[in-house]
NUGU-810686 format. One line per field, with one value per residue (C-alpha): residue number from 1; x, y, z. Coordinates in Angstrom, 3 decimals, padded with zeros to 6 digits, m for minus. Last residue first. Example, Ala and Ser with C-alpha at 12.3 -4.5 7.8 and 13.67 -1.06 7.14 Angstrom:
2
num: [2, 1]
u: [013.670, 012.300]
v: [m001.060, m004.500]
w: [007.140, 007.800]
END
This chain:
101
num: [101, 100, 99, 98, 97, 96, 95, 94, 93, 92, 91, 90, 89, 88, 87, 86, 85, 84, 83, 82, 81, 80, 79, 78, 77, 76, 75, 74, 73, 72, 71, 70, 69, 68, 67, 66, 65, 64, 63, 62, 61, 60, 59, 58, 57, 56, 55, 54, 53, 52, 51, 50, 49, 48, 47, 46, 45, 44, 43, 42, 41, 40, 39, 38, 37, 36, 35, 34, 33, 32, 31, 30, 29, 28, 27, 26, 25, 24, 23, 22, 21, 20, 19, 18, 17, 16, 15, 14, 13, 12, 11, 10, 9, 8, 7, 6, 5, 4, 3, 2, 1]
u: [129.377, 129.635, 132.921, 131.849, 128.761, 130.754, 130.628, 129.788, 130.075, 133.584, 132.699, 129.854, 132.145, 134.764, 132.135, 130.727, 134.189, 134.907, 131.565, 131.944, 135.535, 134.365, 131.515, 133.341, 134.595, 131.249, 129.489, 126.870, 123.173, 121.988, 123.241, 125.227, 124.541, 127.374, 127.024, 128.488, 131.746, 132.619, 132.592, 132.549, 129.253, 127.334, 124.532, 120.814, 118.462, 115.208, 116.494, 115.295, 117.543, 120.008, 123.211, 123.037, 122.319, 125.206, 127.543, 126.472, 126.951, 130.279, 131.684, 130.342, 127.692, 124.940, 125.869, 126.327, 123.220, 123.365, 120.493, 119.940, 121.831, 120.785, 124.433, 124.439, 122.378, 124.558, 127.739, 126.163, 125.315, 128.850, 130.334, 128.095, 129.263, 132.900, 132.437, 130.803, 133.901, 136.333, 134.493, 134.389, 138.149, 138.712, 136.508, 132.880, 129.942, 126.943, 125.988, 127.649, 130.667, 131.531, 129.284, 126.194, 124.612]
v: [125.793, 128.440, 130.286, 133.424, 133.697, 133.464, 130.057, 129.206, 125.678, 126.036, 129.595, 128.343, 125.852, 128.548, 130.909, 128.143, 127.433, 131.123, 131.755, 128.724, 129.725, 133.257, 132.041, 129.435, 131.611, 133.424, 130.168, 129.195, 129.257, 131.892, 130.164, 132.340, 134.608, 137.017, 140.793, 140.859, 139.332, 142.543, 143.831, 147.618, 149.463, 152.615, 153.096, 152.595, 153.567, 153.126, 149.758, 148.074, 145.241, 146.088, 147.194, 144.646, 141.788, 142.970, 142.905, 139.347, 138.148, 139.948, 138.445, 134.984, 133.041, 134.983, 133.210, 135.677, 135.836, 135.492, 136.062, 133.480, 134.292, 136.457, 136.969, 140.770, 140.662, 137.992, 139.954, 143.103, 141.232, 139.827, 143.311, 144.734, 142.018, 142.603, 146.321, 145.503, 143.526, 146.232, 148.858, 146.489, 145.997, 149.752, 150.610, 151.495, 150.042, 152.375, 151.830, 155.038, 154.098, 151.252, 149.796, 150.530, 148.885]
w: [198.768, 201.474, 202.058, 200.103, 202.322, 205.563, 207.207, 210.823, 212.228, 213.708, 214.753, 216.954, 218.721, 219.364, 220.786, 222.988, 224.416, 225.037, 226.758, 229.062, 229.923, 230.715, 232.937, 235.060, 237.954, 238.074, 238.929, 236.335, 237.075, 234.626, 231.492, 229.112, 226.135, 225.292, 225.754, 229.284, 228.018, 226.198, 222.618, 222.641, 222.887, 222.026, 224.594, 223.987, 226.859, 224.871, 223.611, 220.424, 219.268, 216.510, 218.250, 221.070, 218.642, 216.463, 219.471, 220.360, 216.788, 216.394, 219.586, 218.828, 220.793, 219.040, 215.791, 212.909, 210.767, 207.016, 204.625, 201.905, 198.732, 195.789, 194.720, 195.013, 198.212, 199.765, 198.976, 200.479, 203.688, 203.890, 203.335, 206.089, 208.521, 207.563, 208.185, 211.531, 212.454, 211.287, 213.332, 216.333, 216.133, 215.948, 218.900, 219.561, 217.632, 217.660, 214.026, 212.761, 214.845, 212.503, 209.832, 207.752, 204.724]
END
């Protein structure tokens, strides 16, 4: 289980986020739970996707709007609002392992 700069995450917030992700994975392992995956529409989910998918030109990364999934045909003026709304919706459905029933 790895977190922080060792994974390629840059920044204090990202280090805390990847630490939370590693803690959740460890909790699941200890309790024999189904594996967790943060929704791609969230900051941690999009950052984790960037850090774990193969890329020959890998660069360490902070969370930024460019990491989030979005439709191709959306005016630039509407992109951030779209990303924020979808992130909030994904987080309403998401539960950490210790929050699941």
